[in-house]
Rosetta silent file (secondary structure, phi, psi, omega in degrees, C-alpha in Angstrom):
SEQUENCE: MKKNLKLLVSSALVALAFSASKTIHGAEGSEEAEKLYKLAQKYHWGEGLPKNYKKATEWYEEAAIQGHTNAQNNLGALYFNGEGVQKDYIQARKWFEKAAAEGDKEM
SCORE:     score description
SCORE:     0.000 S_00000001
   1 L     0.000  -49.870  177.503  104.499   73.972  109.127 S_00000001
   2 H   -62.487  -37.893 -179.757  105.129   77.751  109.144 S_00000001
   3 H   -66.010  -44.006  178.695  108.855   77.120  109.562 S_00000001
   4 H   -63.335  -39.150  177.507  108.857   74.820  106.540 S_00000001
   5 H   -65.681  -45.980  176.786  106.967   77.403  104.501 S_00000001
   6 H   -56.716  -45.146  176.694  109.419   80.123  105.507 S_00000001
   7 H   -56.404  -52.609  177.360  112.306   77.916  104.514 S_00000001
   8 H   -55.087  -49.070  178.819  110.718   77.067  101.239 S_00000001
   9 H   -59.305  -48.774 -177.497  110.016   80.762  100.500 S_00000001
  10 H   -62.735  -42.265  177.719  113.560   81.766  101.476 S_00000001
  11 H   -63.280  -41.940  174.014  115.077   78.983   99.299 S_00000001
  12 H   -58.629  -39.986  179.667  112.887   80.140   96.377 S_00000001
  13 H   -68.588  -39.635  175.564  114.062   83.656   96.760 S_00000001
  14 H   -60.063  -49.842  176.288  117.702   82.707   96.829 S_00000001
  15 H   -55.761  -44.233  176.127  117.088   80.635   93.696 S_00000001
  16 H   -61.732  -46.211 -179.811  115.262   83.557   92.033 S_00000001
  17 H   -64.081  -35.963  177.267  117.868   86.004   92.886 S_00000001
  18 H   -66.748  -46.035  178.859  120.564   83.666   91.484 S_00000001
  19 H   -66.778  -29.526 -179.858  118.648   83.253   88.223 S_00000001
  20 H   -63.268  -42.714 -177.676  117.991   86.951   88.076 S_00000001
  21 H   -59.959  -22.744 -175.273  121.729   87.629   87.962 S_00000001
  22 H   -92.999  -12.818 -169.864  121.960   85.389   84.868 S_00000001
  23 H  -111.534    3.950  177.120  118.999   86.901   83.000 S_00000001
  24 L   -69.831  132.078  177.467  119.937   90.656   83.242 S_00000001
  25 L  -106.225  140.564  176.502  120.652   92.077   79.720 S_00000001
  26 L    92.252  124.603 -174.620  123.084   94.733   78.951 S_00000001
  27 L   -77.029  -39.699  177.854  126.358   95.298   80.840 S_00000001
  28 L   -70.188  118.623  176.472  125.750   99.007   81.596 S_00000001
  29 L    93.316   -4.727 -172.571  123.439   99.490   84.496 S_00000001
  30 H   -69.338  -37.270  176.189  122.999   95.723   85.222 S_00000001
  31 H   -65.876  -37.161  177.750  124.410   96.001   88.701 S_00000001
  32 H   -68.881  -38.137  177.667  122.099   98.928   89.432 S_00000001
  33 H   -66.944  -35.429  178.867  119.112   96.983   88.088 S_00000001
  34 H   -68.578  -38.495  174.861  119.954   93.999   90.260 S_00000001
  35 H   -63.428  -45.008  174.759  120.140   96.213   93.321 S_00000001
  36 H   -62.460  -39.528  174.848  116.799   97.795   92.536 S_00000001
  37 H   -60.068  -46.199 -175.672  115.262   94.315   91.933 S_00000001
  38 H   -69.209  -33.781  174.110  116.542   93.042   95.297 S_00000001
  39 H   -63.002  -46.994  176.492  115.127   96.133   97.061 S_00000001
  40 H   -50.966  -47.934 -178.466  111.835   95.478   95.332 S_00000001
  41 H   -59.291  -39.816  176.520  111.864   91.876   96.487 S_00000001
  42 H   -56.155  -47.183 -179.291  112.345   93.025  100.164 S_00000001
  43 H   -67.138  -41.351 -177.854  109.240   95.171   99.945 S_00000001
  44 H   -61.241  -43.071 -178.218  107.340   92.557   98.000 S_00000001
  45 H  -101.241   -4.117 -179.437  107.906   89.739  100.414 S_00000001
  46 L    70.838   32.555  175.265  108.488   91.671  103.634 S_00000001
  47 L   -87.862   97.985 -179.796  112.032   90.391  103.978 S_00000001
  48 L    79.923   -8.088  174.178  113.905   92.697  106.290 S_00000001
  49 L  -142.717  154.522  179.754  111.472   95.583  105.458 S_00000001
  50 L   -62.195  137.879  175.169  107.752   95.879  106.035 S_00000001
  51 L   -54.883  124.844 -177.626  105.680   94.347  103.176 S_00000001
  52 L  -147.415   97.135 -176.633  104.745   97.182  100.842 S_00000001
  53 H   -69.362  -29.969  179.717  103.421   96.356   97.354 S_00000001
  54 H   -62.146  -51.456 -179.986  103.268  100.023   96.317 S_00000001
  55 H   -65.498  -35.863  177.431  107.044  100.460   96.986 S_00000001
  56 H   -54.362  -45.512 -178.682  107.727   97.039   95.528 S_00000001
  57 H   -60.682  -49.633  179.680  105.985   98.198   92.324 S_00000001
  58 H   -53.539  -49.889 -177.531  108.060  101.367   92.219 S_00000001
  59 H   -78.275  -30.774  170.626  111.400   99.575   92.513 S_00000001
  60 H   -57.549  -44.547 -179.793  110.424   96.781   90.212 S_00000001
  61 H   -66.633  -37.186  176.301  109.558   99.312   87.580 S_00000001
  62 H   -61.548  -43.284  179.349  112.924  101.083   87.953 S_00000001
  63 H   -75.091  -31.101  177.572  114.697   97.796   87.452 S_00000001
  64 H   -63.847  -41.027 -178.265  112.302   96.696   84.679 S_00000001
  65 H   -68.538  -23.238  176.541  113.018   99.771   82.656 S_00000001
  66 L   -85.500    2.059  172.228  116.686   98.965   82.843 S_00000001
  67 L    99.220   11.743  173.751  115.893   95.528   81.231 S_00000001
  68 L   -69.926  108.648 -169.726  115.756   93.294   84.352 S_00000001
  69 H   -69.431  -37.313  179.678  113.558   90.420   83.159 S_00000001
  70 H   -68.583  -32.314  179.480  112.592   89.067   86.551 S_00000001
  71 H   -72.447  -40.618  176.320  111.569   92.604   87.651 S_00000001
  72 H   -57.507  -48.594 -178.933  109.506   92.926   84.402 S_00000001
  73 H   -57.924  -49.609 -177.925  107.830   89.572   85.201 S_00000001
  74 H   -68.080  -30.039 -179.995  107.096   90.469   88.813 S_00000001
  75 H   -69.072  -40.745  177.049  105.872   93.941   87.856 S_00000001
  76 H   -55.921  -42.020 -176.868  103.502   92.166   85.375 S_00000001
  77 H   -69.752  -40.203  176.823  102.243   89.973   88.185 S_00000001
  78 H   -59.707  -41.970  175.204  101.653   92.979   90.514 S_00000001
  79 H   -69.651  -36.326 -176.376   99.551   94.645   87.776 S_00000001
  80 H   -71.058  -35.985 -175.274   97.746   91.487   86.997 S_00000001
  81 H   -94.239  -10.180 -178.425   96.841   90.827   90.713 S_00000001
  82 L    68.558   40.382  176.404   96.286   94.582   91.592 S_00000001
  83 L  -102.372  115.148  177.136   98.931   94.556   94.329 S_00000001
  84 L    83.248  -15.728  177.379  100.344   97.984   94.986 S_00000001
  85 L  -140.183  164.850  171.819   98.646   99.308   91.812 S_00000001
  86 L   -69.071  144.419 -178.835   95.163   99.212   90.330 S_00000001
  87 L   -60.601  127.396 -178.975   94.583   95.931   88.548 S_00000001
  88 L  -145.452  101.779 -179.999   95.520   96.529   84.853 S_00000001
  89 H   -64.519  -30.691 -177.440   95.631   93.670   82.452 S_00000001
  90 H   -73.635  -45.241  175.294   97.045   95.750   79.715 S_00000001
  91 H   -63.393  -40.419 -178.579  100.070   96.895   81.838 S_00000001
  92 H   -60.550  -48.689  177.659  100.427   93.268   83.083 S_00000001
  93 H   -60.299  -39.528  179.687  100.550   91.973   79.488 S_00000001
  94 H   -56.380  -49.073 -174.117  103.017   94.645   78.483 S_00000001
  95 H   -74.648  -37.449  174.440  105.475   93.706   81.235 S_00000001
  96 H   -63.625  -47.415  178.827  105.013   89.914   80.707 S_00000001
  97 H   -68.216  -29.543  175.809  105.629   90.176   77.031 S_00000001
  98 H   -71.549  -37.661  174.276  108.678   92.376   77.530 S_00000001
  99 H   -60.559  -46.371 -179.395  110.082   89.859   79.995 S_00000001
 100 H   -68.885  -38.825 -178.909  109.471   87.093   77.533 S_00000001
 101 H   -65.488  -34.792 -173.293  110.863   89.017   74.575 S_00000001
 102 H   -91.269   -1.672  171.394  114.040   89.826   76.586 S_00000001
 103 L   115.567   13.850  178.007  114.668   86.262   77.652 S_00000001
 104 L   -78.297  105.701 -176.246  112.785   85.274   80.800 S_00000001
 105 L   -67.797  -12.766  176.207  112.489   81.607   80.086 S_00000001
 106 L   -76.155  -11.390 -174.458  109.772   81.158   82.686 S_00000001
 107 L   -78.248    0.000    0.000  107.384   83.131   80.542 S_00000001
């Protein structure tokens, strides 16, 4: 059961990373934003690094500022759930709306 869950989560992360590369806006800095996003993912999910929501939040924010829509969405989720930051529905809404406005079709 745990093995299947790990496989499912890994598959979802690969799919998310692939979709992220297609939703980054702006040529300048997009590679940097993707690198920041991937680092945030590692901290968020504990993949290769210890799980650390605070660090995930910091790296998602850096990528989100550069227009990475999946980072904006994930940052909104961290604020919504109070993971790594104090629960803040205003900040969550800000990042969810920004992601939606910039093209995250999952919003």
